[in-house]
N, C-alpha and C positions, 0 to 999 in steps of 0.2 A: 504494500500500500504506500509506504514512504517513497518508493521509487517513482510513483505516479504523480507526486506533488510537484516536483520541479518541471516535468514536461507540461503539466496542466497550467502552471503559472506562465510558462513561456508561450503557450498557445493563447492564453487570455491576453497577454501583453501584445502579441503579434496581431491579434484580431481587433485590438483597440478597446477591449473591455476594461482594461486597467489604464487609468489615466491619472496623471498627477493633477494636483489642485490648479497649478498654473495653466494646464492645458484646457481647463474648463472656463477660463476667463475670456470673455468676448470683448475686445477693446471698444467696439461701437456701443455695445450695451452698457459698459462701464462709463463711457463718456456721457451717455444719456442720464445715467444715475448722478454723475457729477453736476450736470446742468440742473437737475432736480434739487440737489443740495445747495448749489449756489443761489437758486431762486429762493429757497427757504431761508437761507442765511441773510437775505436782504430784508426780511420781515422784522418789524419792531421788537417782538418778544425775543427771538433768538439774538438779535443785536444787543438787547439789554443784558441778557445772560452772558453773552460773549464779552461785553465791555467789563462786567464784574469779574469775569474769569481772567481776562488779560491783564488787569491792573496788578502791577508789581511782578509780572512774570517776564522772564527773558524768553524770547522766541514765541512761536505761534501756540495757541491753545489747542489742545486735542479735542476733536469732535468725533463722537461715536454715533453711528446711524444704524438703527434697528427697524425691522418690520415687525409689527406687533400682530400676533395671531391669537386673540383672546379666546376664541372657541377651542383652541388647542393648548391654552396656557403656555404659550411659547413666544420667545423672541428669536429672530434670526437676523444675522448681519445682512445689510443691504448689498454690500460689495463682496464679490466672489474672491477677489485677489487678496493677498496678504498685505499689500501696500497700495491702497487707493491713491491715485495721483490727483486728488482734489484738494482745493484749499484756496485761501486768500492770503493777504499779507499778514493777517493776525490769527488765522486758524489753519489747522491741517486735519484732514479726515484720517483717522487711524482705525485699526481693527481692535486694538487693545490699548489700555491706558493704565498707568500705575499711579496717576495723580488725579485730582479733580478734573472732570471733563464736562463739556457740554454734550448732552445726550439728546439726540433727535429720535423720536418714536413716530413711525409712519404706520398707518393702518389702512389697508386697501379699501377703497370706496368707489365703486363704479369705474370710471375712467381716470381716477386719481387716488388721492390719499387724504385722510385727516392726519393732522400732526399734533404732537405734544413736544414740549421742550423742557428739559430739566438740567440742573447742574447736579452731578453726582460723583461720588468717589467710587473706585472700582468695586468695592464690596457693598455698595448701596444701590445697585441696579434693581429696578422694579419693572413691572409691565407698563409703567407710565400712568398718567392721570387722565383727566378729562381733555378732550380735544381743544386745541387753542386756535385752530384754523384748518383750511383745506388747501390742497394743491390739485389743480386740474390740468389736464393736457390740452393745449391750444390746438386749434384746427391746423395752423401752419407749422406745427411743431413747437417745442419748448413748453414751458410750464408757467402757470399763473397761480399765485398764492393769494389767499385772503385770510385775514384774521377773523376769529369769531367774536 
């Protein structure tokens, strides 16, 4: 039985069934996600939280982005890659943070999302609170945000 394990793994790898996490990243899809985050970061509530977080900090503030799935009691990361290439002069989207970070929660809603924004330490993540606004896909592409 042990002799069959190595040939089976080689066959899976050759057929494309085994893929690294990096192979699953679609650059076009990730760029669309970055546009969504940039749109959201221009809203007043995220800007207020960001300005509080940036005060007294050297370098950009970390921003974590999760998709909330309350029916499954689950949070999942929005970005597939380990190092999202999104950010601005005062923030950088990351997959993990060891300090206080701005946390954006997105919940799917029709052709867009509702969003919540919080400041949280790595050990204080929750499913988020009440929605603070919505993001909708525009007809010509791009995103439009509105606060509630």
